[in-house]
Structure formats: structure tokens, C-alpha cells
N, C-alpha and C positions, 0 to 999 in steps of 0.2 A: 641216489642223491636227491634231496628235496629240491623242487623247483621254486624259483623265487617269484612269489606272487607280486604282480604289479599293483600300483596304487589304485588302478581301476579294476582290480579283480572283482568278480561278482560278489564274493563274501564281504569285502570291505565296502563296496558300493551299497550293498543292502544294509549294512550296519550304519553307513553314513546317513542313509535315508531314515532309518529308525531312530537315530540319535539327533535328528534335526527337529527343532521345535517348529510347528507349523505357523507360529505367530511371528517370532523374530527371525526365523530361517537360519538360526545358528545352533551350535550344539547346546543341548539342554544344560541349564544351570539350576541346580536345586529343583529337579522336576517334581511336580505334584500331579496326582490323579483325581479327576472329577468323578462323580457318581456314574456318569455315562461311560467311564473307562477310557476316556481320552486324556492324554497327559500334556502338560505345558510347563514352561519355566514359572517359578513362583513370581518373579518380577513381571512376567507377561500377564499372568492372571491379575496381578495387582493393577495393571494398566487398563484392564477391560472396562467398558462402560457398565454401570450398574442401574438396575431398575428397583425402585422402592415401592413396596406394597405393605401397608399396615405396619410401618416401622421396621420392616424386614427388607434386607437388600438381596437382590438376585442378580446372577450373571448368566449369560448365555454362552454355551460352549461354541467356540469359533468353528469347530468342525461339523457338529451335527445340530446345533441350535438348541440342544437340550437345556431347559431352564433349571438352574441349581441355586439353592439358598446359600448365601455367603455366611460362613461361620462368624460368630461374634469376634473371634480372635483374628479374623482376616484370612487371606489366601494361604497363609502359612499353616493353617490348621487342617488343610486338606491332606489326605494320606500321601506319604512319600511314594513316588513311582519307583519302587524297588527294582522292578524289572528293567527300567531304563538305566539305573545305576549299575545293575549287573551287566547289562549290555555294554556300558562304557568300559567296564573292566575287561570284558571279552575283546572289545575293540582295541584296547591298549595292548593286550596280549597278541592279537593278530598283527598289529603294527610292529610289535617287537620281533615276531618270528617271520616277518615279511622277507628279511634277509638273514637266513639261518647262519651264514658265515660270521655275522656280527653279534650273534648271541653267545655270550661267555658263560662259563660254569659259575653258578651262584655260590659254590663251596670254595673251590680253589681260585676262582676269579681270574684265571689266566687262560686256561684251555677253552677251546670252542665246545659249546654244549651239543650233545647228541641226543639227549632225552629229557624228559620232564617227569618229576614225581608229583602225582596228583595230590598225595596226602601231605607232603612237605611244601607243595606249591613252589618248587625250585627247579631251575634248569641245571642239568649236571652233564659233566663230560663222561667219557667212557670209563675212566679210572674210578671216578667218584660213584658211578652207577654200580661198578663191580664191588666196591667196598660197601656201598649201601645195601646190596643184597646179602652180604655176609653178616651184617649186624642182625642179631635176633629180633631186636625191637623194631627194625624196619623191614623185616623179611616179607611181611604181608602188604607192604605199600604197593600202590599201583603205579607202574612205570610205563610211560608212553614214548615211543620213538619220535624224534623231532620231525621225521618225514610225515607222520600222521598229523602232528600238531599244525603243520604249515598248510594243511588242506584248506581249500577255499570255502568249505562248508561251515557255515556259522554254527549249525547244530552240533557238528563234531567238535569244534573248538570250544563250545559251551560246556562240553563234558569236563574240561579242565577244572571247572569250578565245582563239580559235583561233590567231591569230598568236603570242600570248604563250606559249602552251604549246609552240609549236614552238621558241621561243627559250630557254625555261627549261632550264638545264643543271645537273644535280646534281653535287655535288663528292664525290670519293672520300674516305671517312673515313680511309683508311690513308695515301694519298699526297697528299691535298689537291690533286688535279688534277681537271679536268673529266672526267666520265664520258661519253665520246662513242662507246664501243664496247659491243657486246653479245656476250657469250660464249655461243655455242650449246651448248658442252659443259656448262656449269654453269647455264645459264638465268639469267644475272645480267648487270647493267649494270656495266661496268668502265672504268677509265681506261687511258691508254697504258702507265703503269708496271706495271700489273697483268699486262700481256701478257708481260713478261720475268721475272716473279717467280711469283706464285701461279697464274697462268693460262698459264704457258709451255707451248707445243705444243698449246694448245687451239684449237678452231675459233671464230673470232670475226669480226665484221663491224661496219661503221658502224651506229649506232643508226638512222639514217634508212633504211638499206637493210633492216635486220631488222624495223623497225616495220611496214612494209607487209605483209610476209609473215606475221608473227605476228598482225597485226590480222585478216587474212583467216582465219587458223586459228581465232581466238577467235570470229569471227562465224559460221564454219561450225559450231563446236561449240554455238552457241546454237540451231541448228535443232532438234536433239532436244528441247531444253528447251521451245522454242516449241510443238512438236508435242504434248509431254506436257501443257502448259498448255491447249492447245485440247481435247485429249482429256478432261482433267479437268473442264473447263467443261461439256462435253457430258454427262459422267457425273453431275455435280451437277444438271444440268437434268433428266436422266432420273430421278435419285433423288428430286428434288422432285416430279416428276410421279407417280412410283410411290407416294410417300408420300401424296399426295392420293388416289390410287385406293384405297390400303389403308384410309386413314381413312374414306373414303366407304363402302367395303365393310363395314368394322367397324361403322359407325353403322347400316348397313342391317340387318346381322345382329342387332344389339341391338334394333332396332325390331321385327323379326320375333319375337324372343323375347318382348318385352313384349306384342305383339298376341296371341300364343298364350297366354301365362300369364294375361292379363286375362280370357280366356274361361273360365278354370277357377276352382275354389273357392279360398278363402283358404289352404287347406292347401298349395296349389301355390306360394305365395310363396317358400317356402324353396328350392324347385327353381329358381324364377326367379333368385334371388340366386346360386345355384351356377352356373347357365348364364351369367349375366351376367359373373361373375368369370372363368369359363373363356374366354368370348369376348374379354373385355378382355385376358386374359393372352395369348391368341393374337395379338390385335392389337398389344399392347404388345411382345410378343416380336419380331414382325415389324418394328415401328417401331424397336425397339432395334437390330436388325440394320442397318436402313437408317440409323439415327442414327450408329451406329459407322462405317458406310461413309462417311457424309457428313462426319463429323469427320476420318476418315482422308484423304478426298479433299480437304477444305478445308485440312488441314495440309500435305498434299503440294503443293497448288496454291500455298499461301502460301510454302512453301520455294522452289518453282520460280520464283515471281514475284520473290521477294527476290533470288535468284541472277540472274535475268534483269535486274532493275533495276540490280543492282550492276554487272554486266558492261557493260550498255549505258551507264550513267552513266560508268563508267570509260573506255569507248571515246570517249564524247562530250566528257568534261571533262578527262581525264588527259593528261599529257604522254607522249610516247613512252617516256621513261625510267620514268615511273610505271606505265604500262600493262605494259611489259615486266618490270618488277620484280614485278608482281603476277600476271603471266600464268600461271605454273606453278600458283599457288594457285587462281586462277580455273578453270583447266582441270581440276585435280583435283577441285574442288568440283562443277563441272558434271557430270563423269563420275560422281561419287559419287551425286549426287541423281538423275540420270536412270537409273542402274543400279538404284537402290534403290526405284523406284516402278514398279509394274506397273498400268497403267491398266485393262487388261482385267479384273483381279481386283476392281476397284472398281465394276463395273457392278452394277445392282440384283440382289441374290440372292433377294429375297422377292417373292411375288406376292399379289394379293388373291384367293386361291383357296380360302378356307375357307367352309364352309356349315354350316347347322344340320341335324344328323342326328337326326330324331325317333325315339326308341326308348322308348316309354312302358312301363316295367315296373311302376312304382308312382308314387304321388304324390310320392315323394322322388327319383325318377330318371326324367326324361322325355326325356333325350337327351344327346348329346355334340357338341362342336364338333370336327369332323374335317377335316383338310386332306389333299388328295391328295398334296401335296408331302411332308407328314410321313410318310404311309404308304409312299411310294416310298423314303424314307430309312430305314425300319425294316428290321430284319434278324432272322433267326433267331439268337437269342443262344446257346442251349444246347439240346442234345439229351441228356436224362438217361439213366441206366442202364436196361437192359432188365429186363423182368419177364415171366416165363412164366405164362400163364393156362391150366393144363391142362384145366379143365372146358370152357372156351370154345374150346380148341384154337387160341388166339391168343397173340400177344405184345403187350406194350404198352411204350411209352416216353414220357417226358415231353418237352414242348417249351415253350420260352418265347421271347418276342420282345422286342427292345429298341428303344425309341424313339430319335430322334436325340439327345435330351438324356441318353441312357444309362439312362433309367428303364424299368421293365418295362411293356410295352404290354399293356393290358387292353382286350379287345373282346368283344362278345357272342359266345357260342358259335355262334349262328346265322350270324354273318358270317365265320366261319373255316372254310376248307376245306383239307384236307391229303391228299396222295396220294403213293405211292412208285412209282418206276419203276426196275426192275432195269437196271443198266448192262450193255450188251452182251448182253442176254438177251431182246430184244424190247422194244417200246414200250408194251405193255399195262400201264396203271397199276394199282396195287393200291389199292383203295379203303379208306378208314379211317373209324373212328368217333371223333369228337372229343367229349370230355367235360371238365368242370372240377370243381374242388372248392372248397367255401366256405372251406376253411382255408388255401388257398395261392393267392391271387389272381394272375392273370397266368401261371399254370402250367397247361398243358393236357395231358390224358392222351390219347395217340393209341393206338388199338387196331387191329390189323390181323392178317391171316393170310397172311404171305409164303410164296410157293411155293418160294423158293430163298434160300440164304445168299449172302453177298457184298455188293458195293457197290451201293447204291441211291441214286437222286436223290430228294431230298425236295422236293416242290413245295408251297408254302404260298400261299394266296390270302386276303386280307382285303378284304371287300367286292369291288370289281372290280379291286383292285390286286394284282399278282403280286409277291411278295417274291423277292429273289435266291435262286436254287436253292442248296441245300447238299447235301452228300453224307453218306450214312449206310451203315455196313456192318452187315448182320445177321451178327453175329460168331461166331467160335469163342471162347466165353468161359464162365466158370463159371456164368453165369446161365441158359444154354441147354442145354449139352451136358456130358456127362461127358468130362473131358479124357483122351484116350487117344492114344498115338502112331499116326500114320498111316503113317509110313515111317521106317526106321532105315538110316542110311548109315554104312559103316565104312571102314577102310583110310586113315584120316587119321593124320598124325603130330602129335599134340597140337593138335587144332583149338582155336582161340581166339576170334577175332572173327567175326561173321556179319552180312551185309547182304543185302537182297533187292531186285532190280530190278523195274521196272514190269511186265516180261514174266514175272515170277516166277522168273527165273534167280537162283540163290543163290551168293553170293560168300563164301568162307571163308578165313581166314588160318590157316596151319599153322605153329605156333611152332617145332617141331623140324624141319619140312620146309623152312623158310626160303622159303616160296612162298605164293602166293595161288591158290586153286583155284576154278573156276567150274563150277557144276552146272546142268543144265537143270531144267525144272519137274518132271521125273520123278525127279530125284535122280541122274541119270547124269553122270559127269564129262565136261565139254566141253573144258577145257584147264587147264593150270597156267601161272601167270605167275611168272618167277623160279625159283629152285631148280634142281635137276638136271634138265636136259632141258626146262626151261620155255620158253614163248614169250616173244618180245620181248627187250629189252636190259636190263630192270630187274633189280636184285639186292637181295635182302632179307637181313637178319640178325635172326632172331627177330621176325617181324612179329606184331603184336597186334591193335590196333584197325583197323576198316575202315568206310568210309562211301562213299556214292555221291553225287556232286555233281549239281546240277540239269542240268548240261550233259553228264551221262553219263560222267564220269571217275571213277576210283577213288582214294580217299585211304587211305593205309596208314601206320600208326605203327610204326616199327621203329628200333632202334639210335640213339636220341636224335635222331630226325628224322621229318619227315612227307614222304612221297613222293606225288606226283600222277602217276598213270599212265593210259594208254589201256586200253581193253578188250582190246587185243592185246598188252599188256605192255610198251609203250614209255614211257620216262620223259618226262614233260611238265615237271615242276618238282620241286624238292626244297628244303626249308627246315629249318633247325635244326642244332644241334650240342650237345655235352655242356656244361652250365653252368646257371647260375641266373638269367641275365639274360633279358630278353624275346627270344623266338625261340630260346632255349636250353632243352634238355630233359634230364631224367634219368629214363629209362624211360617214355616216353609210352605210354599205354594207349588207353582208349576214345575214339572220335571221334563227334561228332554235329553235324549241320548244321541251323541254325535255319530252319524253314519260312517265317519272316517276313522275316528280314534276309539269309539266305544265309550268315551268318557261321559259321565253323568253330570248334567248342568241343572242346578237347583236354584229356584228363586227363593232367597232368604228375605221374606217379605218385610218384616219390621226391623231388620238389620240393613235394609236398603242396599242389598248387594246380591251378587251371584256367586255361589260356591260351586267349584268344579271338582268332582271326585273321579278317581280312577275306576275302571270296571270292577275292581275288587272292593270298592267303596272306601278306599283310603283317600286322604285329602291330597289334591293336586295343587290348586291355586284358587284365588278368588279375585273378583274385580267389582268396582263400583263402591259408592258411598252416598250418604244422604246429601241431596242438593238438586239444583236444576241446571247445572252446567253440563256440557257434553260429557257423557260417561258417568254421570251421577243419576240417582234415582230418588223418586218420592213414592214409596209403597209399590214397588214392581209386583206384578201378579203372575204373569205366565211367560213362557219361553218356547221358541221353536228354532230348529236348525235346518238350513237348506242343504242341498246335495253337495255344495262346496265347503260345508263346515262353518259357514257364516251364521252368527247367532242373532236372533231378533227377540227383543224383550218388550213387553207392554209396560210402559212407565205410567201407572194409573193416575197419580195426582199431578203429574206434569203433562198429561193428555198428549202423549206422543208414543211412537215406537222407535226404539233405538237399535242400531245394528252394530255388531262387534265382530272382530276377528276371533278365531278359536282361542287365542291366548288373552282375550279381553281388551284388545285395543279398539278404541272408538273408530267406527267406519263412517257412520252417518245416521240421520234420523229423518222421520217424516211424520206428518200429522200435526195439528194444532187444535186448541180447544174450540169447540163449536159444534154445530149440527149440519153445516153445509157440506157439499162434496169435498172429500179429502180431509175434512175435520173430524175429530174424534172427541168423545166425552166419556172419560173414565174407561179407557181400554182395559179389558180383563183378559179374555182368552185370545190365543193366536195359534194359527197353523199354516202350513205351506204345502201346496199341492206339488211336491217335489217330483212326482212321477210325470207331470205334464208341463204346464207353462211356467211353473215357479211362482204362481200368484200367492199373495199373502192375504189371509182372511183374518179379520180382527173383530171380536165381539165387544160391543160397547155397553156398559152398564147404564150410563147417563142417557144415551140415545135409544136404548133397547133395540139394537139392530146389528147387522153384520156388514162391515165395510170391506171392500176388496181393493187391493193395490197390486201393482206390478212389483217385481223384486227390487226395482229402483225407487219404489215409493210413490209412483204415479197412480193417482186415483183411477179406478176402473168402474166400479158400481157399488151399490148398496142395496140391501133388502131387509125387510122386517120393520116392525113398529111396536109400540107398547100395547099390550093387550093379551087376551087369553085365547084368541082364535087360532086356527091351525097354522097360520103364517105370521103370527105375532110372538113377541118375546116379553119376558119380565126379568130383567137383569141377567141376560145370557152370559155364560162363562165358557165352559169347555168346548173345544172344537177339535175335530180330527177327520181325516180322510181314510176311506177304505181303499183297497187295491183297485177297485173299479171306478174310482174318482167320485164316489158319493161322500 
């Protein structure tokens, strides 16, 4: 005898949830499905707020916030949620069979039903079932005992509709014919007349044949969804476990703090509060990271489960036509959600790895909460300008460190060690003395006595954690040496741009020689590229700017174009022509390559702008226009980029240097017209000693000199004057540093 399922049986409760609209919290009325595969009542969708962009309205899914374009016909044009309607029919059947004794035979209408014919979709008594089996036309019908029908399993009850959904045939809205064909070309169910009109010459097949193939494809596409769901469940379990560990560890640290402070005098209570807050902040920061991960993982899991549920219910309850009509939408959504979720990135990022570091300096400072993970993520933020200490026969420079949250890292001087190792000149470290000042917390003064100039590796250790090495050049600069020429090289035809390779070979463009000349580290000519008798197949016409790419090719600006050539003078690529559009130039000059992105920045001289190209020389963006306002130019000539990616441009006719962010936003400017300290007259070339103090060197055509500024634009010094002697200039332009600071 079948058991009577209660109104709270698992099957009915599950269906109640599935048939409840998440907006109105009532049973669905005319349900519609959005592209994200979430379903809502039509009237609920009509009541959602809309966003308007370019004459098009958009609505946001109340469940996953997926943005969807609203059809011109309104919410009624969204696809019917056929799986919801099918579930409503299942729900009606389950309610009906909840009390088997009240189910009467649909044939004789008097006796109690004992079975159900899936093909006829009728409840029958024992006599009618017996007669039903004897009729030849009905002998193959599927009969189910009512005991099976009353099971609380929704999937079992849904089988009642299986024959019905095979028979249901939709009608073409255009030709009013039954849609029994599936167009593979258009991914749509069509009628016979469609094949000779709108779908002529398309590939199509019977729905019954296409259904099996595409059903398998949908089921196969569910596998990545299922794997992601399983992975996210494991991640959530790991996150919960890690959360417990961190909470337990946080509570343990707090207990240690309280035990220690209770042993001290009342004056230590203030220190207790400070440490407690610090410990809580570390704990909360870690828990916040885990909380965000858990929220992200839970949201991703919810979206994936919604998609899985939708597709599985569609496959279980939908007719072939219904499934095939929604197949493309379901495939696109499954691909979208699986591609957008990276399970590996959601594994716990935090550990319970923080401890109490006792450092009793006074009653008001008894220690810090330090995590090894935090120290490992710290870095040397800045190495400041050099200072010469003649009495001590030493030099000093400032050093600051940055915590993961971008704040300045302050640690006891006793915990900080720093040493310098000359690059390529032995491994013997140069020991340093570390001091600090009370006026500038977090900035440490490093004193040392280097035996050589050039590039050094700076090694910093905080407690027992080694920070990432950084490089430092003991430079040729106004703070250490008198600036005097080391070598003079002649016989050029109007030298213009200059660049230096890693092996200290020098590359120079000769404006009137129409060539590029390569010199060795001693200044001797190695070869010429282009020009008369030059190597390779490249040709130049008034070459100006030059730069070396990370992959050791040469970029040259000449004749309204940018040429990329090999070190042997063979053309690799060429972009540009005369004009004002993107990748068109009018007298391109200086070239600089970003050390961060590898993008190529080009001064477009007579177009009064900067064009930025990607490493493959495709156009990225441009900035600047003609004028004298901030961010505008009057005949810009050269460009340089510092180690942080900030861009400096010589603004020739405005007699200034302008500074920009990598995307071209104005940051600041320095210099004004004149010949005094800090003034410039016709600035042309520019370079930055990025390996050392970050000083900016500017060549001036009008003053025939080189002026030196700090990275903030503060004047440091100048050298040179008009003339032809060894330390004089005549309209200087190109500037560059080699790796030794020359």
C-alpha cells in the first residue's frame, strides 16, 4: 500500500522551492528565463529598475547581477522558462497523488486508481488497466503502479511526463506548421516551410535525430561545471578549516598578550590595548581576506549550481524542441561561467602564522605583531639620493621599505641589516651602518665605503627574512664627482639620438649622414647601418630618435615612420606614414620604452603629441595636443621613462619638462624660460639615471648646456657652455647612461 506523503515531504518541499520566484516569493506566474539561466515571473521582470546606455535599456539579474539587454518588445520577449512550467505540472501531479485513496480512475470515474498510463496520461483502476492491456492499440503503453508514482523522488515523478514531452510539438509562429526539423546552421527548431524560405540551403535534420546528439553535447558540457562545483566545495571546506585555525591562533596570541601585560604595572595597560588592537587587526585582516574568498567561492558555487540545476532540469523535463531551442543559450552560459571562475585562485591565501614579537623599549612600546608572510611580501620601496661624507670618507643613501598594504614599514634598527655586493666585481659584500632619525619614521640612513663605482646589489634582511634584492648604481652624478668629459668622439654628421646597450656599445643616429652608427665601449666605430656604404638593407632619411628593445633590436624614428632593425642593419618592421591619425606621424623624434609594460613611447614632434605603441608596434593610445596648458605641447622633442613608469617629455617651445602617468595623465612640470638655475631654454634631449638616484638630465639648445634636476624637478646643477672645446656644446641633443653610470 502506498504511503501518504505529507505536505512537508522532501519532494514537495523541493518543488515548492523550485517553483518560488526569488523576487515576489510566490509561485511563478508566466516564468521567463534570462540569458544567465535564472528565471523570474514576467511581471517581476517588468518591475525591475533599468539602466539606459546609448538608447538601450539593461536590467540586472536579481540573483547573480548579470547585466542583460532588455528586448524592444519588453520582458515578455524573454524565452519561456519551460522547465518551470513542466515542474508546475509535476507539482500538480504530486499533490494529486499525495493521498492515493482520493485518486479516482480517469476512465470509469468511480473506482479508485491503482496505476497510471504514461502514454495516455491517465489514472486507471485495476479493471481499466486489465482492459487497457488487452487492446492491441494500447498493448505497448507504459503502465506504472500508483505505489511508484507516490514516491517522494521528484526525478521519479518527472518520468510521468516522459512520453508526453516526446509527443508535444511546437507550432511555427510564421507558417503555423508543426516544427519537426532542427536547423544546425541557425541553432533553431523550424517547420517544413522554413526550409524553402528563410532556411534555404541550411543544414537541418529531424528533431528526433538532432535531439540525441545535442543532448549528449549538453551533458558533456556539464562536466566542467560539475568539476568546478566539486572544486569549490573543497575550497569552501578548506577556507572554513583555515578560518578556524586563524581564529584559534588569534585567540591564543591575545591570551599571551594579556598574560604578559597582567604581570606588569598599571602603566602597561595602554600598551596592552595597543597590542590587542594590533593583534585583532592582523586577525581581522586575515579573516577579511578569507571572508572575501568565501563570499567569492560561495557566489561562484551558487552560479554554477544554478546553471547545473537549470540544464539538468531542462534535460529531464523539457521536450526536444524546448531543449534544442534553449541549447545555444545554455551552452553559452555554461562556457561563460566555467571560463570566469578560477578555482585555484580561491584556495586559502592566509595562514595562522603571526606571533608576538617582544621588544620592550618603554612602558608604551613593548612589542609588535609581526607575520613572516607580511615580511616576505615587503619590498625596498625607494633608495634616496646619495650624500658624500668627506670627513668619514663614506657615502650615505636613504632606504625605505613598503609593507603589503603600501604603508611604510617601520622596524627596529637592530632587526635591519643591509649590505652591498658589486656586480661582476667579486662577491665580497660591502658592510654598512644602519641608522634612523626621529623626524622621518621608516626612513633609514645607510652609510658605507664602496671601493668601486657601478652597479651594486642591495641585500636587505629584516629579522630572518630576506627581502627581494634590488640594484643600485654608485653613480657618476653631481653629488659625488665633478662632471668632466671622459672621452670625445668626432667625425659624425649631425649626431642626434643616442642609446647604450647592456654591453656598453653606443648607438648614435646621424641626422645628415642618414645612418645609425654603432661604437664599442672604447668609442671606436664598429659599423654603420644604412647610409652610404652601411651594413644591411635598411634605408634612413634624417634619423632622429633611437631606442633598444628588450629583445635587442633597434627602433629608429625617421621620415614620418618608426623602423625596427636588427643589429646587422636588416629591416624587421616599419610602421607609420605622414598624417595626424593613429600610427601617422609628422616628424617623429625621441623614443623611449617603458621598463614596466614594454610599450614604446614616441614624440610626434609636429603633431604636438605622444603616441604610445604596443611592443608589437600596434597602436595603443596617444596624449597631448598643441598649446601651453598642462598636458599640451609646443614642439616636444625627447622623452624618458623612470623606473616607476612615469613619463618625462621635453616641451621645447614652452621651455619646460612635463611629467605624465603611463596612460598620459598630467602629473606635474618643472623649468621655465631663462638661463638661471632651474631655468631652461629650448630643452631637447632628456634621460634619467634610473639605476641610481633618479636624477633627470636635460640638454638645452638655447643655453648649450646640460641641467640636472631631482625626480621632483628640484634643480641640482648644470654643466657646459657654448663652444667647441672639450667641455662645451653646440646645440646638444641626445643623452643616455650606460650601466656604469656614465
